[in-house]
C-alpha positions, 0 to 999 in steps of 0.5 A, spaced: 495 458 526 497 453 530 502 458 533 497 463 534 499 468 529 494 472 526 497 477 521 502 476 515 505 481 512 504 478 505 499 474 501 502 467 502 502 462 496 505 462 489 507 469 486 501 471 481 502 478 481 501 480 474 495 475 473 492 478 480 492 485 477 490 484 471 483 487 472 486 493 475 487 496 469 481 495 466 478 498 472 482 504 470 479 504 463 486 502 460 487 497 455 493 493 456 493 488 450 493 482 455 486 482 456 484 476 452 491 472 452 490 465 454 493 463 461 497 457 461 494 451 466 500 452 470 499 459 472 491 457 472 493 452 478 497 457 481 491 462 481 487 457 484 492 455 489 493 462 492 485 463 492 484 457 496 490 459 501 487 466 502 480 463 503 483 458 508 487 463 512 481 467 513 477 461 516 483 460 521 483 467 523 489 469 519 489 476 515 494 478 510 494 485 508 490 487 501 495 491 496 495 499 495 500 503 491 505 509 492 503 511 485 508 507 481 507 505 474 510 499 472 514 500 466 510 497 461 504 501 463 507 508 463 505 509 456 498 506 456 497 510 462 499 517 459 495 516 453 489 514 457 490 520 462 494 525 458 493 531 464 495 526 470 501 529 473 507 524 474 514 525 476 520 521 475 525 518 479 532 514 477 535 509 482 537 504 478 532 505 472 528 511 471 521 510 474 515 513 474 510 515 479 503 519 479 504 525 483 500 524 490 497 531 489 493 528 482 486 525 483 489 519 479 493 517 485 487 516 489 483 513 484 488 508 482 489 506 490 481 505 490 482 500 484 487 497 487 483 495 493 477 493 489 481 489 485 485 485 491 478 484 494 475 481 488 481 476 487 483 474 494 477 476 498 476 481 503 481 480 509 479 486 513 486 488 513 488 493 508 495 496 506 496 503 507 501 505 501 508 505 504 511 511 501 517 510 496 521 505 500 529 506 500 528 512 495 528 520 496 524 523 490 525 531 489 530 535 486 530 540 491 528 541 499 522 545 497 520 539 492 521 534 497 517 537 502 512 538 497 512 531 496 512 528 503 506 533 505 502 531 499 503 524 500 501 524 507 494 528 505 493 523 499 494 517 504 489 521 509 484 522 503 484 514 501 483 512 509 477 516 509 474 514 503 476 506 505 473 507 512 466 509 509 467 504 503 469 498 508 468 500 515 470 496 521 477 494 517 484 494 520 489 498 516 497 497 516 502 501 514 509 499 513 514 502 518 520 500 513 519 506 509 521 511 514 528 508 515 531 513 511 531 518 516 535 523 512 529 524 508 523 522 513 524 527 518 520 527 524 515 532 522 514 529 515 512 523 519 508 526 524 504 530 518 503 523 515 500 520 521 496 526 523 492 526 517 489 519 518 482 519 521 482 519 529 478 512 529 483 509 524 484 502 527 492 502 525 498 497 525 504 500 524 509 494 521 515 496 524 520 491 520 527 495 523 525 495 530 530 490 533 536 493 530 534 500 528 529 502 533 525 507 528 519 508 533 524 511 538 526 516 533 519 518 531 517 519 538 513 512 538 510 514 532 508 521 535 503 517 540 499 515 535 494 510 538 495 504 534 490 498 533 486 501 539 480 496 537 484 490 537 484 484 542 491 482 540 496 485 544 502 483 539 498 487 534 500 493 537 508 492 536 
């Protein structure tokens, strides 16, 4: 705040991700068996500290993005999820381990993201800065060029539906998209990125967080994000970087 930085790219404070997301699965009607587990005092104090930091940051005008998801299911949630939603379409991708994602064409992808945002707002407070789900960072799912094309198109369409829903539910907010996801240029061709950005609402107040901009000018490769008018409502010029 003293250095007039008004955005962070993560929620500062102790890591309490499992606790912060505990209500997420309850919102989706999934029983994990952890609902009634007692929280030790050290974790409880970490949670209280994190909430104080989040509240204090908002008072100082510093905003951190609230979480969304690319559809990946934690390993211990795959079986409970499939039991609750046996008809939901998923796909697997192996990098170091085999991981499971909800297919962006499936309605559960949007439902899970809605639950993520609602849970984050309840836990951290409404920072008015929301994270659009960054797609499959450093991964290239799809066993064929045709399946890759389908997944990337479906992902763009799903993000567009999420942004439209959230714009009506939480109007006037600011949105962040993580540009690091597009550093894999062999997978994220310019036309695929153009489609994803093109389906977002025209009036979406958008920041693209371009991590590799200094040593890898990704924004140039993608024609300055295809002339997307990023962060058009912000009063802070640095936010449009």
